[in-house]
C-alpha positions as CSV (number, residue, x, y, z in Angstrom):
1,M,0.0,0.0,0.0
2,N,1.3,3.4,-0.9
3,L,-0.1,5.3,2.1
4,A,1.7,7.5,4.6
5,L,1.7,5.1,7.6
6,H,3.6,5.3,10.8
7,N,6.8,3.4,11.3
8,G,7.2,0.3,13.5
9,W,4.4,-1.6,15.2
10,L,1.9,1.2,14.8
11,G,2.4,1.3,11.1
12,A,2.1,-2.5,10.9
13,L,-1.2,-2.4,12.9
14,E,-2.5,0.4,10.6
15,A,-1.6,-1.7,7.5
16,G,-3.2,-4.8,9.0
17,A,-6.4,-2.8,9.7
18,L,-6.5,-1.6,6.1
19,A,-5.9,-5.1,4.9
20,L,-8.8,-6.3,7.1
21,V,-11.2,-3.9,5.4
22,I,-9.9,-5.1,2.0
23,G,-10.6,-8.7,3.1
24,L,-14.1,-7.8,4.1
25,L,-14.8,-6.1,0.8
26,A,-13.1,-8.9,-1.2
27,Y,-15.3,-11.5,0.4
28,L,-18.4,-9.5,-0.1
29,L,-17.7,-9.2,-3.8
30,C,-16.7,-12.8,-4.2
31,H,-19.7,-14.1,-2.2
32,F,-22.2,-12.4,-4.5
33,L,-20.2,-13.3,-7.6
34,A,-20.1,-17.0,-6.5
35,R,-23.8,-16.9,-5.7
36,G,-24.6,-15.6,-9.1
37,L,-22.3,-18.2,-10.8
38,R,-23.5,-21.0,-8.5
39,W,-20.0,-21.8,-7.2
40,P,-19.4,-23.5,-3.9
41,E,-18.7,-21.3,-0.9
42,G,-15.1,-22.5,-0.9
43,H,-14.5,-20.8,-4.2
44,A,-15.6,-17.5,-2.8
45,I,-13.4,-17.9,0.3
46,G,-10.4,-18.9,-1.8
47,W,-10.6,-16.1,-4.3
48,A,-11.4,-13.5,-1.7
49,A,-8.4,-14.6,0.3
50,F,-6.1,-14.5,-2.7
51,A,-7.4,-11.1,-3.9
52,S,-7.2,-9.5,-0.4
53,V,-3.6,-10.7,0.2
54,A,-2.6,-9.6,-3.3
55,I,-4.2,-6.2,-2.9
56,G,-3.5,-5.6,0.8
57,A,0.1,-6.9,1.0
58,G,1.2,-7.0,-2.6
59,I,3.7,-4.1,-2.7
60,D,5.2,-5.0,0.6
61,L,5.4,-8.7,-0.3
62,W,7.2,-7.7,-3.5
63,H,9.7,-5.5,-1.6
64,L,10.4,-8.3,0.8
65,F,10.8,-10.8,-2.0
66,S,13.0,-8.6,-4.1
67,L,15.4,-7.9,-1.2
68,F,16.6,-11.5,-1.5
69,F,18.1,-10.7,-4.9
70,V,20.1,-7.6,-3.9
71,N,23.8,-8.2,-4.0
72,P,24.9,-7.6,-0.3
73,G,28.5,-7.0,-1.6
74,S,27.4,-3.7,-3.2
75,P,26.5,-1.1,-0.6
76,A,25.2,1.3,-3.2
77,R,22.7,-1.3,-4.5
78,V,21.6,-2.2,-1.0
79,Q,21.1,1.5,-0.2
80,L,19.2,2.0,-3.5
81,A,16.9,-1.0,-2.8
82,L,16.2,0.2,0.8
83,A,15.5,3.8,-0.3
84,G,12.3,2.8,-2.1
85,I,10.8,1.0,1.0
86,H,8.8,2.7,3.6
87,D,10.2,1.6,7.0
88,P,12.5,-1.1,5.9
89,G,13.2,-2.1,9.5
90,G,9.6,-3.1,10.0
91,L,8.9,-4.6,6.6
92,G,8.6,-8.2,7.8
93,T,6.2,-7.2,10.6
94,R,4.1,-5.1,8.3
95,V,3.8,-7.9,5.7
96,M,2.8,-10.4,8.5
97,M,0.2,-8.0,9.8
98,E,-1.2,-7.4,6.3
99,I,-1.5,-11.1,5.6
100,F,-3.2,-11.7,8.9
101,G,-5.5,-8.7,8.5
102,A,-6.5,-9.7,4.9
103,L,-7.2,-13.3,5.9
104,G,-9.0,-12.2,9.1
105,G,-11.2,-9.9,7.1
106,V,-12.3,-12.7,4.8
107,L,-12.9,-14.9,7.9
108,L,-15.0,-12.3,9.7
109,A,-17.1,-11.7,6.6
110,W,-17.6,-15.4,6.1
111,L,-18.6,-15.8,9.7
112,W,-21.1,-12.9,9.4
113,F,-22.7,-14.5,6.4
114,E,-22.8,-17.9,8.0
115,S,-24.4,-16.5,11.1
116,R,-27.1,-14.8,9.0
117,K,-27.8,-18.1,7.2
118,A,-28.1,-20.0,10.6
119,G,-30.5,-17.4,12.0
120,Q,-33.0,-17.8,9.1
121,A,-35.9,-20.2,9.5
122,P,-36.0,-23.1,7.1
123,R,-38.4,-22.7,4.2
124,T,-41.5,-24.8,4.2
125,R,-43.4,-25.7,1.0
């Protein structure tokens, strides 16, 4: 995410909260799409989880992945790679919180829809 977040744990919690909202919205979209296409509920959960992690943690995951390919013998390249990352010291924590937030948002939305289904009375003919 390209937002001006705080550094450290506060920034990680903010990024996780944003990813949670993305997870909620992704499940909402995938649930109605799956219902319209008559897919099983597992397809909606899987696609929502994939989309929310890709959207919520995509940039930070890419930065974390690309750091493995920086030549540590070249300080200029390391400095250049770290210059484009917001809070490089807390990158791993932020990625972890974004993934947990995105998957937690999908889980909360699924639980909310399941509780609504359980509260409905069965239809009689």
